[in-house]
C-alpha positions in Angstrom: 26.7 26.8 -42.6 23.1 26.2 -44.3 19.9 27.3 -44.1 19.0 31.1 -42.9 22.4 32.0 -44.5 23.6 32.5 -48.2 26.9 32.4 -50.0 28.2 35.1 -51.9 27.0 35.6 -55.5 30.6 34.9 -57.1 33.7 33.3 -55.6 37.4 33.2 -56.7 40.7 30.9 -56.3 42.8 33.1 -53.7 46.1 31.8 -55.4 47.3 30.5 -51.6 46.8 27.0 -51.2 45.6 27.2 -47.7 42.9 29.7 -48.5 41.2 28.1 -51.5 38.4 29.9 -52.9 37.2 33.7 -51.6 34.4 35.9 -52.5 35.3 37.5 -55.8 35.9 40.9 -54.3 38.0 39.8 -51.2 41.8 40.2 -51.5 44.3 38.2 -49.4 47.0 39.3 -46.8 49.6 38.2 -44.2 49.6 39.2 -40.5 53.1 40.9 -41.2 50.8 43.5 -43.1 47.8 43.7 -40.6 49.4 44.4 -37.7 52.5 45.4 -35.8 54.0 42.9 -33.5 54.9 44.2 -30.0 56.5 41.3 -28.5 59.5 43.2 -27.8 57.3 45.3 -24.9 57.1 42.8 -22.8 59.5 43.6 -19.2 59.8 40.8 -16.9 57.8 41.2 -13.5 60.8 42.0 -11.1 61.2 39.0 -9.3 57.6 38.4 -8.3 56.2 35.1 -8.5 52.5 35.1 -10.2 50.7 34.2 -6.8 51.9 37.3 -5.0 50.6 39.8 -7.6 47.7 41.1 -6.9 45.8 44.3 -8.6 42.7 44.6 -11.3 44.8 44.6 -14.5 44.5 41.2 -16.5 48.4 38.9 -16.6 47.6 37.2 -20.0 49.1 33.6 -20.5 48.9 31.1 -23.9 45.2 30.4 -22.8 44.0 33.5 -20.8 44.1 35.7 -18.1 45.8 33.7 -15.6 46.2 36.4 -12.7 45.7 40.2 -11.8 48.9 42.6 -11.3 48.6 46.2 -10.6 50.8 47.9 -13.4 50.5 47.2 -16.9 52.2 47.4 -20.2 49.6 48.4 -22.9 46.8 50.4 -22.6 45.5 50.1 -26.1 43.1 48.0 -28.4 45.3 44.8 -29.1 45.1 41.3 -30.4 46.7 38.6 -27.9 48.2 35.4 -30.0 49.0 32.6 -27.5 52.5 31.3 -28.4 52.7 27.9 -27.4 50.9 24.9 -29.8 48.8 23.3 -27.3 45.8 25.8 -27.6 45.3 25.6 -31.0 44.5 21.9 -31.5 41.3 22.9 -29.6 38.5 23.9 -31.4 36.1 24.7 -29.1 38.4 27.4 -27.5 39.7 30.4 -28.6 43.5 31.2 -29.4 43.2 35.3 -30.3 41.8 37.7 -28.1 40.8 41.1 -28.9 41.5 42.9 -25.7 40.3 46.9 -24.7 42.2 48.5 -21.7 45.1 47.9 -20.2 47.3 44.2 -20.1 50.2 42.8 -19.0 50.9 39.8 -21.6 53.1 36.9 -20.3 56.2 35.7 -22.6 54.2 33.2 -24.1 51.8 35.5 -25.6 52.0 37.4 -29.0 51.0 40.6 -28.6 49.7 42.6 -32.5 48.2 45.7 -32.8 46.4 46.1 -35.8 46.9 48.5 -38.6 43.7 50.2 -38.4 43.8 51.4 -41.8 44.3 47.7 -43.1 41.6 45.8 -40.7 39.4 46.1 -38.1 40.6 44.5 -34.6 37.8 42.4 -34.1 37.6 41.1 -37.1 41.2 40.5 -37.1 40.9 38.4 -33.8 37.8 36.5 -35.2 40.3 35.5 -38.5 43.0 34.7 -36.6 40.7 31.9 -34.2 40.2 30.1 -37.8 43.5 29.7 -38.9 44.8 25.8 -39.6 48.0 26.5 -37.0 49.5 23.1 -37.9 50.7 24.8 -41.2 52.9 27.5 -38.9 53.8 25.2 -36.1 57.2 24.5 -35.7 59.2 23.0 -32.5 60.5 19.4 -32.1 59.8 18.7 -28.2 57.2 21.5 -28.0 55.4 22.8 -30.4 55.9 26.6 -30.7 54.2 29.7 -33.0 57.6 31.6 -33.3 56.9 35.7 -34.3 58.6 34.6 -37.9 55.6 31.7 -38.5 53.3 34.2 -37.1 53.9 37.2 -39.5 53.5 34.3 -42.1 49.8 33.4 -41.6 47.8 34.3 -44.7 44.2 35.6 -44.2 41.3 36.3 -46.4 40.3 40.0 -46.3 37.3 41.5 -47.2 36.4 45.5 -47.4 37.0 47.5 -44.7 33.3 48.4 -44.3 32.4 44.3 -44.6 34.7 43.5 -41.6 32.6 45.9 -39.6 29.8 44.2 -40.6 31.4 40.7 -40.2 32.8 41.1 -36.7 29.7 43.1 -35.5 27.6 39.8 -36.8 29.4 37.9 -34.7 29.6 39.8 -31.6 26.0 39.4 -31.8 25.5 35.8 -32.4 28.1 34.2 -30.6 26.8 36.5 -27.0 23.6 34.3 -27.8 25.4 31.2 -28.1 27.6 32.2 -25.0 24.5 32.7 -23.4 22.6 29.5 -23.8 26.3 27.7 -23.0 26.0 29.2 -19.6 22.6 28.3 -19.4 23.5 24.7 -19.7 26.8 25.2 -17.0 24.8 26.5 -14.8 22.0 23.8 -15.0 24.9 21.2 -14.9 26.1 22.9 -11.3 22.2 22.7 -10.3 22.3 19.1 -10.7 25.2 18.2 -9.3 23.9 20.5 -6.5 20.9 18.9 -6.2 22.6 15.5 -6.6 24.2 16.0 -3.3 21.0 17.2 -1.6 19.7 14.1 -2.4 22.5 11.6 -0.8 22.9 14.0 2.1 18.7 13.5 2.9 18.4 10.0 2.2 22.1 8.8 4.0 20.9 11.1 7.3 17.1 10.9 7.3 16.1 7.8 5.4 13.3 7.2 2.5 10.8 7.1 5.2 9.2 11.0 5.6 6.8 10.1 8.6 9.9 8.1 10.9 10.0 9.2 14.4 13.2 10.8 14.8 15.4 11.7 17.6 18.5 14.4 18.1 21.9 12.8 16.6 23.8 14.5 19.0 26.1 16.1 16.3 25.0 19.5 15.6 25.2 19.8 11.6 23.7 16.7 11.6 20.5 17.7 13.4 17.8 14.7 13.7 18.0 11.3 12.4 15.6 8.4 12.7 15.0 7.5 15.8 15.6 3.7 15.5 19.3 4.5 13.7 22.5 4.0 15.9 24.9 7.1 16.0 28.2 5.5 16.1 32.1 6.3 16.1 33.5 5.3 12.6 36.2 3.4 14.1 33.7 1.3 15.6 32.2 0.4 12.0 35.4 0.0 10.3 39.5 -0.7 10.1 41.9 1.9 9.0 45.0 0.8 6.7 47.5 3.7 5.4 50.2 3.3 2.6 53.6 4.5 1.4 55.5 4.8 -1.6 58.4 2.5 -2.5 61.5 4.3 -3.1 62.0 5.5 -6.6 65.3 4.7 -6.6 64.8 1.4 -7.0 63.6 1.1 -10.4 62.7 -2.9 -10.0 59.8 -1.7 -7.7 58.2 0.4 -10.5 59.2 -1.8 -13.5 57.0 -4.1 -15.0 54.6 -3.7 -12.2 51.2 -5.7 -11.7 50.0 -4.5 -8.0 48.0 -1.4 -8.8 49.5 1.3 -6.7 46.2 4.2 -5.8 47.3 8.2 -5.2 45.0 10.9 -4.9 45.9 11.4 -8.8 43.6 8.1 -9.1 40.8 9.5 -7.1 38.3 10.7 -9.8 35.7 8.0 -9.5 33.7 6.5 -7.4 35.3 2.9 -8.3 38.9 2.2 -8.7 40.3 -0.9 -11.2 43.3 0.9 -12.5 45.8 3.3 -11.9 48.3 5.8 -13.1 51.1 3.4 -11.5 52.0 -0.4 -10.7 54.5 -1.7 -8.2 56.0 -5.1 -8.2 55.3 -7.7 -5.2 58.5 -7.2 -4.1 58.2 -3.3 -3.7 55.5 -4.1 -1.3 57.2 -6.7 0.6 60.0 -4.2 0.9 58.3 -1.0 1.9 55.6 0.3 4.0 52.8 -0.2 1.5 50.4 -2.6 1.8 47.9 -5.1 0.1 44.0 -4.0 0.4 41.7 -6.2 -0.6 38.8 -5.2 -3.0 35.8 -3.4 -1.3 37.3 -1.2 0.8 36.4 2.6 1.0 39.4 4.4 -0.4 39.6 8.0 0.6 42.4 10.9 0.2 43.7 12.3 3.6 46.4 14.6 2.7 46.2 16.6 -0.6 45.2 20.1 -1.7 42.0 19.1 -3.0 41.0 19.0 0.5 40.0 22.6 0.4 36.9 21.7 -1.3 36.0 18.2 -1.4 36.9 14.7 0.3 37.8 11.9 -2.7 36.4 8.8 -1.8 35.7 5.1 -4.0 35.8 2.0 -3.6 38.2 -0.8 -5.4 37.2 -3.4 -7.3 40.7 -5.0 -7.2 43.3 -5.7 -4.9 45.4 -2.8 -4.5 48.2 -1.0 -2.7 48.3 2.9 -1.6 50.6 5.7 -1.5 51.3 7.7 2.3 48.4 10.5 1.0 45.7 7.9 1.2 43.8 5.6 3.9 41.5 2.2 3.2 38.7 2.2 5.4 37.0 -1.9 5.8 34.2 -2.0 7.0 32.7 -4.8 9.5 29.2 -6.2 9.2 27.2 -3.1 10.5 28.0 -0.7 7.6 27.9 -1.2 3.6 30.6 0.6 2.4 28.7 1.9 -0.4 26.1 3.5 2.2 29.8 4.6 4.1 30.5 6.6 0.3 27.4 7.7 -0.3 27.3 9.4 3.6 30.7 11.1 3.1 30.0 12.1 -0.9 26.4 13.6 0.4 28.1 15.4 3.3 31.9 16.5 2.1 31.4 20.5 3.5 30.5 19.2 6.9 33.1 16.3 6.7 35.8 18.7 5.6 35.0 20.9 9.0 34.7 18.0 11.1 38.1 15.8 10.4 40.7 18.6 8.7 43.7 19.0 10.5 44.0 23.3 11.8 47.2 24.7 11.0 48.8 22.1 8.9 50.9 23.4 5.9 49.4 21.0 3.5 45.4 20.3 4.0 44.9 16.6 5.6 42.7 15.0 7.6 43.0 14.3 11.2 43.0 10.6 12.0 41.9 11.0 15.4 39.1 13.2 14.5 38.1 11.2 11.4 38.0 7.5 13.4 36.0 9.3 16.7 33.2 10.6 13.5 29.7 10.1 14.6 28.3 8.4 12.0 24.3 7.6 11.4 24.0 3.7 11.1 20.4 2.3 9.9 20.0 -1.2 10.0 21.4 -3.0 7.2 18.5 -4.0 5.2 17.2 -0.2 4.9 21.4 0.7 4.5 20.6 -1.1 1.6 17.2 0.1 0.2 19.2 3.3 0.3 21.7 2.5 -1.9 19.2 1.1 -4.1 17.2 4.5 -4.3 20.5 6.4 -4.3 21.3 4.4 -7.6 18.6 4.8 -9.5 17.9 8.8 -8.3 21.8 9.2 -9.8 21.6 7.5 -12.6 18.6 9.7 -13.7 21.1 13.0 -12.5 23.8 11.2 -14.5 22.1 11.4 -17.7 20.8 14.8 -17.3 24.5 16.2 -16.7 25.4 13.8 -20.0 22.4 15.7 -22.1 23.6 19.2 -20.7 27.1 18.4 -21.9 26.1 17.3 -25.1 24.5 20.4 -25.8 27.2 22.5 -24.4 29.5 21.0 -27.2 27.0 21.0 -29.9 26.9 25.0 -29.2 30.2 25.5 -29.2 30.8 23.5 -32.1 28.3 25.9 -33.7 30.1 28.8 -32.5 33.3 27.9 -34.4 31.4 26.6 -37.3 29.4 30.4 -37.5 32.3 32.1 -37.1 34.4 30.4 -39.8 32.0 30.1 -42.2 31.4 34.2 -41.9 35.3 34.9 -41.6 36.1 32.5 -44.4 33.5 34.1 -46.8 31.4 31.0 -46.9 28.6 33.3 -45.9 27.3 36.2 -46.7 26.2 38.1 -44.0 26.4 42.0 -45.1 22.1 42.3 -44.9 22.1 41.2 -40.8 21.0 43.7 -39.1 
């Protein structure tokens, strides 16, 4: 960390391998001497399921707040430190949180009360976020930071007054970075909204702003170009479903070469690979079927249908599970136009196609097959597809740049915190 920040004038060896050199007037200490561990205060949830709890008191898990409850265990300035190992390997996320007020930690969180005569709580939280937890984590089946290992974590310790200055500096500077990150995240959300609006307009209004319009007969769709047809989906494609070969027969799933698509594979708009593969024998002896390439794959039963309709085109021969449908279009509609139509209007289509009262969100086949779809002439469909390909590429580039910006800002934040709490930069003169 160079540039506007300067190093301390003198350094010394810390005599602790993991800490290296420290400013000459700093000391070293361990977590056990800087805080009290309050893990023993945690109590059970009295049989309540997490999803059933309601309230305004944050209920903390290993990574962050996971729910809100009505009552609380602790009401003081605390450090909450994730116990499970997973969070410690992501440098862009905090693992220690400084919390003021009422909290209820779960059994995957260590609770530390800083010794106020030795360490500032904010500084301790920042310092704990710069620890190399690989040195302290144990466990054969699951990484874990046990209480004994946590208490042995070695930290660099400036003077009490300097701790406050470092904490104030980091509060201010990281807040600026967080603001920039929030703006980039908001930009990505706006780009996604704009992307969908561009798709929706192209597939429902066409590319010619001067084209004569007519009423589509569909309330949410409104007017469409006069020369477009409005056709039930069942007259544009054939439908096929899928199934799951029994897991009891391992030969169905061992060394399989046939892609088996389930909702978890619908993360992009092209499907070439899947998480699971089955054998040809499994296809012949179960309810699943082969689907030729070039079909429109759609999730029709999944909790994800609360907010979106995942669709994709398969570039290889595949099979499906029972929560999916494949739509094979005839010569009246190009499969990519159909994909764009659904992707650009998924909120309205969810209302049109969803089955009411189902325990799991699902698309009702009757509603789906009878749904009215605008059908431009094939030449116009292809022009719209080409136009959207160019426009979507522009959006993808902008979103990628914003994503890179977020990554760099998070790296900057992590580096700044590390430099300040390890003594690589002197921020005592900051104001």
